[in-house]
C-alpha positions in Angstrom: 5.5 -27.9 5.3 8.3 -27.1 2.9 8.4 -23.5 2.0 10.8 -22.0 -0.6 11.3 -18.3 -0.1 12.0 -16.5 -3.4 13.5 -13.1 -3.6 16.4 -10.8 -4.6 18.4 -12.0 -1.7 21.6 -10.9 -0.5 22.7 -12.2 3.0 23.0 -9.8 6.0 22.0 -6.6 4.3 18.7 -6.0 5.8 15.5 -4.7 4.0 13.7 -7.6 2.2 16.6 -10.0 2.6 16.6 -9.4 6.3 12.8 -10.0 6.5 13.3 -13.2 4.6 16.2 -14.4 6.9 13.8 -13.8 10.1 11.1 -15.6 8.2 13.2 -18.4 7.4 14.5 -18.5 11.0 10.9 -18.6 12.5 9.6 -21.2 10.0 12.5 -23.5 10.8 11.9 -23.0 14.4 8.3 -24.0 14.2 9.5 -27.3 12.5 9.1 -26.3 8.9 11.6 -26.8 6.2 12.4 -23.2 4.8 15.0 -22.6 2.3 15.9 -19.4 0.2 16.1 -18.9 -3.6 17.7 -15.8 -4.8 16.9 -14.2 -8.0 20.0 -12.0 -7.6 22.7 -12.2 -10.2 24.0 -10.9 -13.5 21.9 -10.5 -16.5 23.3 -13.8 -17.9 22.7 -15.7 -14.7 19.2 -14.4 -14.6 18.3 -15.7 -18.1 18.3 -19.4 -16.7 16.2 -18.5 -13.6 13.0 -20.2 -14.7 14.7 -23.5 -15.4 16.6 -23.3 -12.1 13.6 -22.4 -10.1 11.6 -25.0 -11.6 14.1 -27.7 -10.7 14.4 -26.5 -7.1 10.7 -25.8 -6.5 9.5 -29.3 -7.2 10.4 -30.4 -3.9 8.3 -27.6 -2.0 4.8 -27.3 -0.9 4.6 -23.4 -0.9 6.4 -20.7 -2.8 6.7 -17.7 -0.9 7.7 -14.7 -3.3 9.0 -11.5 -1.8 9.1 -8.7 -4.3 9.0 -4.9 -4.9 9.0 -2.4 -7.7 11.3 -2.3 -10.7 13.9 -5.2 -11.1 12.5 -6.3 -7.6 9.4 -7.5 -9.4 11.4 -10.2 -11.2 10.8 -12.7 -8.2 7.1 -12.3 -8.8 7.5 -13.1 -12.6 9.5 -16.3 -12.1 7.9 -17.3 -8.9 4.3 -17.2 -10.1 5.2 -18.7 -13.5 6.9 -21.7 -11.8 4.3 -22.0 -9.1 1.4 -22.2 -11.7 3.4 -24.7 -13.8 4.1 -27.0 -10.7 0.6 -26.4 -9.3 2.1 -25.2 -6.0 0.5 -22.8 -3.3 2.0 -19.3 -4.1 2.1 -16.7 -1.4 3.5 -13.3 -2.5 4.6 -10.4 -0.1 4.9 -7.0 -1.8 7.4 -4.7 -0.1 8.3 -1.1 -0.5 6.9 2.5 -0.9 7.4 2.4 -4.7 4.3 0.4 -5.4 2.1 3.2 -6.3 4.1 4.6 -9.0 5.2 1.0 -10.3 1.5 -0.2 -10.4 0.4 2.9 -12.2 3.0 2.5 -14.8 3.0 -1.3 -15.2 -0.6 -2.2 -14.1 -1.3 -4.9 -16.6 1.9 -6.8 -15.8 1.2 -6.5 -12.0 -2.3 -7.6 -12.3 -1.4 -10.5 -14.6 1.0 -11.9 -11.8 -0.7 -10.7 -8.6 -4.1 -12.2 -9.7 -2.5 -15.7 -10.0 -1.2 -16.1 -6.4 -3.0 -17.8 -3.7 -2.4 -14.9 -1.3 -1.0 -11.4 -1.5 0.6 -9.9 1.7 1.3 -6.2 2.0 3.0 -4.8 5.1 1.1 -1.6 5.6 -2.0 0.5 5.3 -0.2 2.5 2.6 0.4 -0.5 0.4 -3.2 -1.8 1.2 -4.6 1.4 -0.4 -2.5 0.9 -3.5 -3.8 -2.7 -3.8 -7.3 -1.3 -3.1 -7.0 1.4 -5.9 -6.3 -1.5 -8.4 -8.7 -4.0 -7.0 -6.0 -6.6 -6.0 -6.6 -8.9 -3.2 -4.4 -8.7 -0.1 -4.0 -9.5 3.7 -2.0 -6.9 5.9 0.7 -8.7 7.9 3.4 -6.2 9.2 7.2 -6.9 9.0 8.9 -8.9 11.7 11.1 -7.4 14.4 13.1 -9.3 17.0 13.7 -7.4 20.1 15.7 -10.2 21.7 18.2 -10.5 19.0 18.6 -6.7 18.1 21.9 -5.9 19.9 21.7 -2.5 18.4 18.7 -1.4 20.3 20.3 -1.4 23.7 23.3 0.7 22.1 21.0 3.3 20.4 18.1 3.6 22.6 19.8 2.7 26.0 17.3 0.0 27.0 
């Protein structure tokens, strides 16, 4: 399977980017092709996102979008749009605690895109309640943590 991970990606910073790096590592470890497409960049660079993503996404089976509130919702907009045009499977993971306010303020936009995915994933019961409140489908799959590779655990917690 070929998976394109779409997010506001910046290498080595943790958060959504860190989760996407871990997911890519595990998908590749399972024998899949997994690459990252970043929507991060200047406003001028972002103007061409749809075209760039359309060109890249043709070669993948699944588009797995990682998004959150505010500008962090941009990956959902471009990813779902391209996924529908190319008739690709679209999986969307919604991150962050700002979902409740963002959904309340932009529910028409949110529903337009989140109802056009094949699967929506939330990372917690908190976000599940937000999705329930707005009648959006989801599955709960928690974040990934790798204890074996986390050298900081032994330093901070004296394991």
